[in-house]
C-alpha positions in Angstrom: -5.6 -22.9 12.3 -5.8 -19.6 10.4 -2.6 -20.5 8.5 -4.1 -23.8 7.5 -7.3 -22.1 6.3 -5.4 -19.6 4.2 -3.4 -22.4 2.6 -6.5 -24.4 1.7 -8.2 -21.3 0.2 -5.0 -20.6 -1.8 -5.8 -23.6 -4.0 -9.0 -22.0 -5.2 -9.0 -20.1 -8.5 -8.5 -16.4 -8.1 -11.7 -15.7 -10.0 -13.7 -17.7 -7.4 -11.9 -16.0 -4.5 -12.8 -12.6 -6.0 -16.4 -13.6 -6.5 -16.6 -14.7 -2.9 -14.9 -11.5 -1.7 -17.3 -9.3 -3.6 -20.2 -11.0 -1.9 -18.5 -10.6 1.5 -17.9 -6.9 0.8 -21.7 -6.3 0.5 -22.4 -8.4 3.6 -19.9 -6.4 5.7 -21.3 -3.1 4.3 -24.8 -4.1 5.3 -24.0 -5.3 8.8 -21.6 -2.6 10.0 -22.9 0.9 10.3 -19.5 2.4 11.3 -17.8 0.7 8.3 -20.6 2.0 6.0 -20.3 5.6 7.3 -16.5 5.7 6.9 -16.5 4.2 3.4 -19.2 6.5 2.2 -17.7 9.5 3.9 -14.2 9.1 2.6 -15.5 8.4 -0.9 -17.6 11.6 -0.8 -14.7 13.6 0.6 -12.5 12.6 -2.3 -15.2 13.2 -4.9 -15.6 9.5 -5.9 -19.0 8.8 -4.4 -20.3 7.4 -7.7 -18.0 4.4 -7.4 -19.5 3.3 -4.1 -21.0 0.0 -5.4 -17.8 -1.0 -7.0 -15.8 0.0 -3.9 -17.9 -2.2 -1.7 -17.2 -5.2 -3.9 -13.5 -4.4 -4.3 -13.0 -4.1 -0.5 -14.2 -7.7 -0.2 -12.0 -8.9 -3.0 -9.0 -7.3 -1.2 -9.6 -9.6 1.8 -10.4 -12.8 -0.1 -7.4 -12.6 -2.4 -4.9 -12.7 0.4 -4.8 -16.5 0.7 -3.9 -16.6 -3.0 -1.3 -13.8 -2.8 0.3 -15.0 0.4 0.1 -18.7 0.2 -0.1 -19.9 -3.4 3.1 -20.9 -5.1 5.1 -17.8 -6.2 5.2 -18.9 -9.8 1.4 -19.2 -9.8 0.9 -15.7 -8.4 3.5 -14.3 -10.9 1.6 -15.9 -13.8 -1.4 -13.6 -12.9 0.6 -10.4 -13.2 1.4 -8.1 -16.1 3.5 -5.0 -15.8 3.3 -1.5 -17.1 6.5 0.7 -17.4 8.9 -1.6 -15.5 11.6 0.3 -17.3 10.9 3.3 -15.0 12.0 1.3 -12.0 14.8 -0.4 -13.8 16.4 2.9 -14.9 16.0 4.3 -11.4 17.7 1.3 -9.8 20.6 1.5 -12.3 21.6 4.8 -10.8 23.0 2.8 -7.9 21.6 4.9 -5.1 18.7 2.6 -4.3 15.0 3.4 -5.0 12.2 4.5 -2.7 9.1 2.7 -3.9 5.8 4.4 -2.7 2.7 2.3 -2.8 -0.7 3.4 -1.5 -3.3 1.0 -0.2 -4.7 0.7 -3.7 -5.6 -2.5 -5.5 -3.5 -5.5 -4.5 -0.6 -3.7 -2.9 0.7 -7.1 -1.5 1.5 -8.2 -5.1 3.7 -5.2 -5.9 6.5 -6.2 -3.4 6.4 -9.8 -4.7 6.7 -8.7 -8.3 9.7 -6.5 -7.6 11.4 -9.2 -5.5 11.3 -11.6 -8.4 14.2 -9.6 -9.9 16.0 -7.9 -7.1 16.3 -7.8 -3.3 13.7 -5.6 -1.7 13.1 -4.4 1.8 9.6 -3.2 2.8 8.4 -1.5 5.9 5.4 -3.1 7.7 3.5 -2.6 10.9 3.4 -5.8 13.0 -0.1 -6.9 13.6 -1.6 -6.3 17.1 -3.1 -9.7 17.2 -0.5 -12.3 18.1 -2.3 -15.0 16.2 -1.9 -13.1 12.9 1.8 -12.6 13.2 2.9 -16.0 11.9 0.6 -15.8 9.0 1.4 -12.3 7.9 5.2 -12.4 8.5 5.5 -15.9 7.1 3.5 -15.2 4.0 5.2 -11.9 3.2 8.8 -13.0 3.8 9.8 -14.6 0.5 13.0 -15.0 -1.4 14.6 -11.5 -2.0 11.9 -9.9 0.2 13.0 -8.6 3.6 10.6 -7.1 6.2 11.5 -4.0 8.2 9.3 -3.3 11.2 7.9 0.3 11.6 10.4 1.0 14.4 13.7 2.9 14.7 15.5 -0.4 14.1 13.4 -0.9 10.9 14.3 2.6 9.7 17.9 1.7 10.1 17.4 -1.4 8.0 15.8 0.7 5.2 18.5 3.3 5.3 21.2 0.5 5.0 19.4 -1.0 2.1 19.4 2.3 0.2 23.1 2.7 1.0 23.7 -0.7 -0.6 21.9 0.4 -3.7 18.8 -1.7 -3.1 15.2 -0.6 -3.3 12.9 -0.2 -0.4 9.1 -0.1 -0.2 6.9 2.1 2.0 3.1 2.6 2.2 3.0 6.4 2.6 -0.8 6.6 3.3 -0.6 4.9 6.7 -1.2 7.2 9.6 2.1 7.4 11.5 2.6 7.6 15.3 3.1 10.8 17.3 6.2 12.6 16.2 6.6 10.7 12.9 4.4 12.8 10.7 2.9 16.2 9.8 -0.5 17.4 8.8 -0.9 17.6 5.0 -3.8 17.8 2.6 -5.2 14.6 1.3 -8.2 14.9 -1.0 -9.0 18.3 0.5 -8.8 17.4 4.1 -5.8 17.5 6.5 -4.4 14.0 7.1 -1.5 13.2 9.5 1.1 12.0 7.0 4.5 10.3 7.5 7.6 12.2 6.7 9.8 9.1 6.5 9.7 8.6 2.6 11.1 12.1 1.9 13.7 11.8 4.6 15.0 8.4 3.3 15.0 9.6 -0.3 17.0 12.8 0.6 19.4 10.8 2.9 20.5 8.5 0.1 19.8 10.9 -2.8 17.6 8.1 -4.0 15.1 8.3 -6.8 11.4 7.8 -5.9 9.1 5.5 -8.0 5.4 5.1 -7.6 3.7 1.7 -8.2 0.4 0.0 -7.5 -1.3 -3.2 -8.6 -4.6 -2.8 -10.3 -7.0 -5.6 -9.8 -8.2 -6.9 -13.2 -11.9 -7.8 -13.7 -13.2 -11.4 -13.4 -10.2 -12.7 -11.5 -7.9 -12.3 -14.5 -5.1 -11.1 -12.2 -3.2 -7.9 -11.7 -1.6 -5.1 -13.6 1.4 -3.7 -11.8 2.0 -0.1 -12.8 5.3 1.8 -12.3 5.5 5.6 -12.7 8.1 8.2 -11.9 7.5 10.6 -9.0 7.1 14.0 -10.6 6.7 16.1 -7.5 9.4 17.9 -5.5 10.7 16.8 -2.1 12.3 20.2 -1.5 10.9 22.5 1.2 9.6 21.8 4.7 8.4 18.4 5.9 4.8 19.6 5.5 5.5 20.6 1.9 7.2 17.3 1.2 4.3 15.3 2.7 1.8 17.3 0.6 3.8 16.4 -2.5 3.7 12.7 -1.6 -0.1 13.0 -0.9 -0.6 14.6 -4.3 1.2 11.7 -6.0 -1.0 9.3 -4.1 -4.2 11.1 -5.1 -3.1 10.9 -8.8 -2.6 7.1 -8.5 -5.8 6.6 -6.7 -7.7 8.5 -9.4 -6.7 5.9 -11.9 -8.9 3.3 -10.3 -10.7 4.9 -7.3 -12.9 1.9 -6.5 -9.9 -0.1 -5.5 -8.6 2.2 -2.8 -9.0 1.2 0.9 -11.6 3.9 1.7 -12.6 2.2 4.9 -9.3 3.1 6.5 -9.4 5.9 9.0 -7.0 8.1 7.1 -8.0 11.3 8.8 -7.7 10.2 12.4 -5.8 12.2 15.0 -3.2 10.0 16.7 -2.8 10.2 20.4 -0.5 13.1 21.5 -0.8 14.9 18.1 -2.3 18.4 18.1 -5.2 19.0 15.7 -4.2 20.6 12.4 -4.4 24.4 12.3 -7.4 25.7 10.3 -6.5 25.8 6.6 -3.5 23.5 7.1 
C-alpha cells in the first residue's frame, strides 16, 4: 500500500510536493513537543537559530520529495538536477583508487547517489529500516542501475572495501550515529557527538581520495543543485582526530545552507554500551 501511495505521489510536480511538505513541516512542529525541542536545541547549539522557520519548512519538504526522488522516472529526476564542480569527483576517480564520497543529511541527499550513478557504478552504505513494511519501498527505490546498496554490517563493509579496490566510488553518510564500537567521540558544532570511524579507515585502506557532496534544495520546487568539493582536512592521527576532521568538513558544508540540514536527528545521543565522553573531549 505504501509503495502504491509513493508511486501515485511521484506523478505530482515537485513544486507541489515541496509546498505540501512545507505545510506538513509546520504541522509536525506544532503537534510534537519532543520534535520541537530537538529541532530548536540542535539549531541553537550550532548557532543557526535564526533559520528556524526555514528549517521547519525544509524538514517537511525532505519527506514529501521522497516519492518523486524514489519513484519518478530516473530521467525526470535527473532533469531537475544541476551540478557544481563535478570535475572534482571526475579527477579523483581518474586516479584509479576509488573515491570515498561523504554526504551529510543535508538537502536532498538521496539525489546525490542517483546523480553519481548516472555516470559510474556506485556502492552506498545504508541502514536497513527497522519497520519491515518500509524495506521493500526503501530498498526497491534506492537500488537503481549502477547503484548498489551495502548494509551497515561487516558484510557491507567488505562490499565497500571491494568496490574501492576495484577503483569504484562508494558513498557514506558520516553524520549517522554508529553502533557501539564503531565510533569515537568528536566535536560537532561545539558538542561531543559519537562519530563513525569507518570513512577514514576505508580511505586509508585503499589510499582513496575523499570527496564531499550534497544536494541543495532549490526554491519553489525548481529542483536540486548537487555540489562536489574536495576534502581539505587531514585523515592522519588518531581515530578521534580523524573523526574530528570529518565533522569539521560536515560543518562547513552545512553552513552553506543550514536550514536544509536534518536538525531533528538525535546526533548527540549516547548509544547503548558506549561510555559518556570525557569532559572537554
